[in-house]
ChimeraX commands (.cxc) that place a marker at each C-alpha (Angstrom):
marker #1 position 6.57,11.09,-15.36 radius 0.5
marker #1 position 9.93,10.21,-16.64 radius 0.5
marker #1 position 11.46,6.92,-16.84 radius 0.5
marker #1 position 13.86,7.19,-14.09 radius 0.5
marker #1 position 11.08,8.40,-11.87 radius 0.5
marker #1 position 9.31,5.09,-12.45 radius 0.5
marker #1 position 12.24,3.34,-11.97 radius 0.5
marker #1 position 13.49,4.79,-8.70 radius 0.5
marker #1 position 9.70,4.15,-7.40 radius 0.5
marker #1 position 9.85,0.44,-8.48 radius 0.5
marker #1 position 12.93,-0.01,-7.15 radius 0.5
marker #1 position 12.31,1.26,-3.47 radius 0.5
marker #1 position 9.09,-0.65,-3.39 radius 0.5
marker #1 position 11.13,-3.88,-4.10 radius 0.5
marker #1 position 13.70,-3.28,-2.06 radius 0.5
marker #1 position 10.66,-2.90,1.22 radius 0.5
marker #1 position 8.41,-5.51,-0.20 radius 0.5
marker #1 position 10.59,-8.61,-1.67 radius 0.5
marker #1 position 11.98,-8.89,1.71 radius 0.5
marker #1 position 8.69,-9.27,3.33 radius 0.5
marker #1 position 7.54,-12.02,0.98 radius 0.5
marker #1 position 5.88,-9.91,-1.89 radius 0.5
marker #1 position 6.55,-10.65,-5.56 radius 0.5
marker #1 position 5.75,-8.47,-8.45 radius 0.5
marker #1 position 3.30,-9.18,-11.05 radius 0.5
marker #1 position 2.36,-6.78,-13.75 radius 0.5
marker #1 position 2.61,-3.35,-11.97 radius 0.5
marker #1 position 1.80,-4.41,-8.34 radius 0.5
marker #1 position 3.11,-6.39,-5.84 radius 0.5
marker #1 position 1.36,-9.38,-4.10 radius 0.5
marker #1 position 2.20,-11.35,-1.02 radius 0.5
marker #1 position -0.16,-14.29,-0.31 radius 0.5
marker #1 position -1.11,-14.89,3.32 radius 0.5
marker #1 position -3.10,-17.66,4.56 radius 0.5
marker #1 position -6.56,-15.77,4.64 radius 0.5
marker #1 position -5.69,-12.83,2.48 radius 0.5
marker #1 position -3.68,-11.49,-0.69 radius 0.5
marker #1 position -1.96,-8.06,0.42 radius 0.5
marker #1 position -1.22,-5.78,-2.67 radius 0.5
marker #1 position 0.90,-2.78,-3.09 radius 0.5
marker #1 position -0.11,-0.88,-6.45 radius 0.5
marker #1 position 1.73,2.43,-7.32 radius 0.5
marker #1 position -0.60,4.73,-9.30 radius 0.5
marker #1 position 0.23,7.82,-11.33 radius 0.5
marker #1 position -1.49,11.02,-11.15 radius 0.5
marker #1 position -3.51,11.81,-14.17 radius 0.5
marker #1 position -2.84,15.54,-13.62 radius 0.5
marker #1 position 1.07,15.58,-13.34 radius 0.5
marker #1 position 4.04,13.98,-12.22 radius 0.5
marker #1 position 2.73,12.92,-9.03 radius 0.5
marker #1 position 1.88,9.48,-7.77 radius 0.5
marker #1 position 0.01,7.57,-5.23 radius 0.5
marker #1 position 0.83,4.36,-3.32 radius 0.5
marker #1 position -2.47,2.24,-3.36 radius 0.5
marker #1 position -2.78,-0.64,-0.46 radius 0.5
marker #1 position -5.23,-3.25,-0.74 radius 0.5
marker #1 position -6.43,-6.61,1.36 radius 0.5
marker #1 position -7.99,-9.14,-0.96 radius 0.5
marker #1 position -9.99,-11.23,1.17 radius 0.5
marker #1 position -9.44,-15.40,-0.15 radius 0.5
marker #1 position -12.99,-16.54,1.33 radius 0.5
marker #1 position -14.67,-13.45,-0.29 radius 0.5
marker #1 position -13.29,-14.33,-4.23 radius 0.5
marker #1 position -10.92,-16.50,-5.98 radius 0.5
marker #1 position -8.81,-14.05,-7.73 radius 0.5
marker #1 position -4.84,-14.83,-7.23 radius 0.5
marker #1 position -3.46,-11.34,-8.40 radius 0.5
marker #1 position -6.47,-8.89,-7.62 radius 0.5
marker #1 position -6.11,-5.56,-8.84 radius 0.5
marker #1 position -6.31,-3.00,-6.24 radius 0.5
marker #1 position -9.62,-1.88,-7.03 radius 0.5
marker #1 position -10.61,-5.44,-6.41 radius 0.5
marker #1 position -9.52,-5.78,-3.02 radius 0.5
marker #1 position -11.98,-5.60,-0.03 radius 0.5
marker #1 position -9.94,-3.33,1.97 radius 0.5
marker #1 position -8.24,-0.58,0.20 radius 0.5
marker #1 position -6.93,2.97,0.92 radius 0.5
marker #1 position -3.54,4.93,0.26 radius 0.5
marker #1 position -0.36,4.70,1.87 radius 0.5
marker #1 position -0.84,8.33,3.36 radius 0.5
marker #1 position -3.75,8.03,5.01 radius 0.5
marker #1 position -2.06,5.71,7.63 radius 0.5
marker #1 position 1.05,7.57,8.51 radius 0.5
marker #1 position 1.08,10.09,11.00 radius 0.5
marker #1 position 0.54,13.76,9.69 radius 0.5
marker #1 position 3.89,14.94,9.12 radius 0.5
marker #1 position 4.96,11.76,7.53 radius 0.5
marker #1 position 2.23,11.90,5.48 radius 0.5
marker #1 position 3.01,15.40,4.18 radius 0.5
marker #1 position 6.59,14.18,3.31 radius 0.5
marker #1 position 5.25,11.04,1.58 radius 0.5
marker #1 position 3.38,13.31,-0.76 radius 0.5
marker #1 position 6.21,15.43,-1.28 radius 0.5
marker #1 position 8.23,12.18,-2.08 radius 0.5
marker #1 position 5.82,11.03,-4.50 radius 0.5
marker #1 position 5.35,14.21,-6.55 radius 0.5
marker #1 position 8.51,13.77,-8.88 radius 0.5
marker #1 position 7.91,16.89,-10.07 radius 0.5
marker #1 position 9.48,18.60,-7.31 radius 0.5
marker #1 position 12.72,18.71,-7.69 radius 0.5
marker #1 position 13.82,20.46,-4.30 radius 0.5
marker #1 position 14.14,16.46,-3.14 radius 0.5
marker #1 position 16.86,14.85,-3.80 radius 0.5
marker #1 position 16.72,10.92,-5.33 radius 0.5
marker #1 position 18.44,9.50,-1.86 radius 0.5
marker #1 position 16.07,11.72,0.47 radius 0.5
marker #1 position 12.92,10.69,-1.57 radius 0.5
marker #1 position 14.04,6.70,-1.30 radius 0.5
marker #1 position 14.52,7.17,2.28 radius 0.5
marker #1 position 11.03,8.56,2.90 radius 0.5
marker #1 position 9.52,6.12,0.65 radius 0.5
marker #1 position 11.13,3.05,2.15 radius 0.5
marker #1 position 10.54,4.12,5.59 radius 0.5
marker #1 position 6.86,4.35,4.84 radius 0.5
marker #1 position 6.68,1.10,3.02 radius 0.5
marker #1 position 8.95,-0.94,5.53 radius 0.5
marker #1 position 7.97,0.49,8.65 radius 0.5
marker #1 position 4.06,1.33,8.35 radius 0.5
marker #1 position 2.40,0.12,5.00 radius 0.5
marker #1 position 3.92,-3.33,4.91 radius 0.5
marker #1 position 3.18,-4.17,8.89 radius 0.5
marker #1 position 0.03,-3.03,8.71 radius 0.5
marker #1 position -0.77,-5.34,5.94 radius 0.5
marker #1 position 0.44,-8.39,7.61 radius 0.5
marker #1 position -1.31,-7.37,10.87 radius 0.5
marker #1 position -4.83,-7.10,8.98 radius 0.5
marker #1 position -4.22,-10.57,6.99 radius 0.5
marker #1 position -5.87,-12.25,9.63 radius 0.5
marker #1 position -9.69,-11.60,10.89 radius 0.5
marker #1 position -8.42,-11.16,14.33 radius 0.5
marker #1 position -5.72,-8.57,12.87 radius 0.5
marker #1 position -8.00,-6.76,10.73 radius 0.5
marker #1 position -10.81,-6.50,13.63 radius 0.5
marker #1 position -7.81,-5.28,16.05 radius 0.5
marker #1 position -6.53,-2.69,13.64 radius 0.5
marker #1 position -9.95,-1.50,12.74 radius 0.5
marker #1 position -10.68,-1.00,16.55 radius 0.5
marker #1 position -7.57,1.12,16.96 radius 0.5
marker #1 position -8.39,2.72,13.94 radius 0.5
marker #1 position -5.11,2.21,12.54 radius 0.5
marker #1 position -6.73,2.15,8.80 radius 0.5
marker #1 position -7.15,5.71,8.42 radius 0.5
marker #1 position -9.38,6.43,5.57 radius 0.5
marker #1 position -9.67,2.53,4.13 radius 0.5
marker #1 position -12.44,1.38,2.32 radius 0.5
marker #1 position -13.62,-1.83,3.90 radius 0.5
marker #1 position -16.09,-3.72,1.93 radius 0.5
marker #1 position -19.69,-4.43,3.31 radius 0.5
marker #1 position -19.44,-8.14,2.74 radius 0.5
marker #1 position -16.11,-8.37,4.41 radius 0.5
marker #1 position -17.05,-6.61,7.56 radius 0.5
marker #1 position -20.20,-8.78,8.07 radius 0.5
marker #1 position -18.28,-11.74,7.45 radius 0.5
marker #1 position -15.68,-11.30,9.99 radius 0.5
marker #1 position -18.22,-8.74,12.18 radius 0.5
marker #1 position -16.22,-5.86,12.26 radius 0.5
marker link #1:1,2 radius 0.2
marker link #1:2,3 radius 0.2
marker link #1:3,4 radius 0.2
marker link #1:4,5 radius 0.2
marker link #1:5,6 radius 0.2
marker link #1:6,7 radius 0.2
marker link #1:7,8 radius 0.2
marker link #1:8,9 radius 0.2
marker link #1:9,10 radius 0.2
marker link #1:10,11 radius 0.2
marker link #1:11,12 radius 0.2
marker link #1:12,13 radius 0.2
marker link #1:13,14 radius 0.2
marker link #1:14,15 radius 0.2
marker link #1:15,16 radius 0.2
marker link #1:16,17 radius 0.2
marker link #1:17,18 radius 0.2
marker link #1:18,19 radius 0.2
marker link #1:19,20 radius 0.2
marker link #1:20,21 radius 0.2
marker link #1:21,22 radius 0.2
marker link #1:22,23 radius 0.2
marker link #1:23,24 radius 0.2
marker link #1:24,25 radius 0.2
marker link #1:25,26 radius 0.2
marker link #1:26,27 radius 0.2
marker link #1:27,28 radius 0.2
marker link #1:28,29 radius 0.2
marker link #1:29,30 radius 0.2
marker link #1:30,31 radius 0.2
marker link #1:31,32 radius 0.2
marker link #1:32,33 radius 0.2
marker link #1:33,34 radius 0.2
marker link #1:34,35 radius 0.2
marker link #1:35,36 radius 0.2
marker link #1:36,37 radius 0.2
marker link #1:37,38 radius 0.2
marker link #1:38,39 radius 0.2
marker link #1:39,40 radius 0.2
marker link #1:40,41 radius 0.2
marker link #1:41,42 radius 0.2
marker link #1:42,43 radius 0.2
marker link #1:43,44 radius 0.2
marker link #1:44,45 radius 0.2
marker link #1:45,46 radius 0.2
marker link #1:46,47 radius 0.2
marker link #1:47,48 radius 0.2
marker link #1:48,49 radius 0.2
marker link #1:49,50 radius 0.2
marker link #1:50,51 radius 0.2
marker link #1:51,52 radius 0.2
marker link #1:52,53 radius 0.2
marker link #1:53,54 radius 0.2
marker link #1:54,55 radius 0.2
marker link #1:55,56 radius 0.2
marker link #1:56,57 radius 0.2
marker link #1:57,58 radius 0.2
marker link #1:58,59 radius 0.2
marker link #1:59,60 radius 0.2
marker link #1:60,61 radius 0.2
marker link #1:61,62 radius 0.2
marker link #1:62,63 radius 0.2
marker link #1:63,64 radius 0.2
marker link #1:64,65 radius 0.2
marker link #1:65,66 radius 0.2
marker link #1:66,67 radius 0.2
marker link #1:67,68 radius 0.2
marker link #1:68,69 radius 0.2
marker link #1:69,70 radius 0.2
marker link #1:70,71 radius 0.2
marker link #1:71,72 radius 0.2
marker link #1:72,73 radius 0.2
marker link #1:73,74 radius 0.2
marker link #1:74,75 radius 0.2
marker link #1:75,76 radius 0.2
marker link #1:76,77 radius 0.2
marker link #1:77,78 radius 0.2
marker link #1:78,79 radius 0.2
marker link #1:79,80 radius 0.2
marker link #1:80,81 radius 0.2
marker link #1:81,82 radius 0.2
marker link #1:82,83 radius 0.2
marker link #1:83,84 radius 0.2
marker link #1:84,85 radius 0.2
marker link #1:85,86 radius 0.2
marker link #1:86,87 radius 0.2
marker link #1:87,88 radius 0.2
marker link #1:88,89 radius 0.2
marker link #1:89,90 radius 0.2
marker link #1:90,91 radius 0.2
marker link #1:91,92 radius 0.2
marker link #1:92,93 radius 0.2
marker link #1:93,94 radius 0.2
marker link #1:94,95 radius 0.2
marker link #1:95,96 radius 0.2
marker link #1:96,97 radius 0.2
marker link #1:97,98 radius 0.2
marker link #1:98,99 radius 0.2
marker link #1:99,100 radius 0.2
marker link #1:100,101 radius 0.2
marker link #1:101,102 radius 0.2
marker link #1:102,103 radius 0.2
marker link #1:103,104 radius 0.2
marker link #1:104,105 radius 0.2
marker link #1:105,106 radius 0.2
marker link #1:106,107 radius 0.2
marker link #1:107,108 radius 0.2
marker link #1:108,109 radius 0.2
marker link #1:109,110 radius 0.2
marker link #1:110,111 radius 0.2
marker link #1:111,112 radius 0.2
marker link #1:112,113 radius 0.2
marker link #1:113,114 radius 0.2
marker link #1:114,115 radius 0.2
marker link #1:115,116 radius 0.2
marker link #1:116,117 radius 0.2
marker link #1:117,118 radius 0.2
marker link #1:118,119 radius 0.2
marker link #1:119,120 radius 0.2
marker link #1:120,121 radius 0.2
marker link #1:121,122 radius 0.2
marker link #1:122,123 radius 0.2
marker link #1:123,124 radius 0.2
marker link #1:124,125 radius 0.2
marker link #1:125,126 radius 0.2
marker link #1:126,127 radius 0.2
marker link #1:127,128 radius 0.2
marker link #1:128,129 radius 0.2
marker link #1:129,130 radius 0.2
marker link #1:130,131 radius 0.2
marker link #1:131,132 radius 0.2
marker link #1:132,133 radius 0.2
marker link #1:133,134 radius 0.2
marker link #1:134,135 radius 0.2
marker link #1:135,136 radius 0.2
marker link #1:136,137 radius 0.2
marker link #1:137,138 radius 0.2
marker link #1:138,139 radius 0.2
marker link #1:139,140 radius 0.2
marker link #1:140,141 radius 0.2
marker link #1:141,142 radius 0.2
marker link #1:142,143 radius 0.2
marker link #1:143,144 radius 0.2
marker link #1:144,145 radius 0.2
marker link #1:145,146 radius 0.2
marker link #1:146,147 radius 0.2
marker link #1:147,148 radius 0.2
marker link #1:148,149 radius 0.2
marker link #1:149,150 radius 0.2
marker link #1:150,151 radius 0.2
marker link #1:151,152 radius 0.2
marker link #1:152,153 radius 0.2
marker link #1:153,154 radius 0.2
marker link #1:154,155 radius 0.2
marker link #1:155,156 radius 0.2
view
C-alpha cells in the first residue's frame, strides 16, 4: 500500500473522528467515555493493498488500559458488518486501494459517510450499558464479538 493511500485513510478517519472527541495515538483513534473507551483502528490486509476499519469498545470496569489495542476490546468488529449491504460493498471497494476505478474524492466520501453516519454514532450509543443493551437487542452490532465477561456483567 502506498504512502498516499495510508495518508488518505488517516486523513479521513481524523476528519470524522476528531470532531466526535477521538484522539489519535499510534495507529488508532480513541474516545474516552464515562463507561468505555471507543477505538477506531485501520488494518492493512496482509494479502494486498486492501484495508479494514476495525471498531472496538473497551469497558473500563473490566480493565485498566487507557489506549487498548482493538483486539483487547470487549466489543469488537469491522465497520462493514454494521452497514447496509450496498454501503458495505461500496466501503469494501473504497478500502481496496488496488481498485483504480475509484477516485480519491469518491473514496473519501464513502469512508467519511461510513464513519460519520454509521460507525461513530453506533460506538457512541454503545458506550453505556443501556445503550449497548439496546443496540444488541436491535441487532445493530452485526457480526461484532462481545466478550462473555462483558455480556455477563451488563446482562446481555
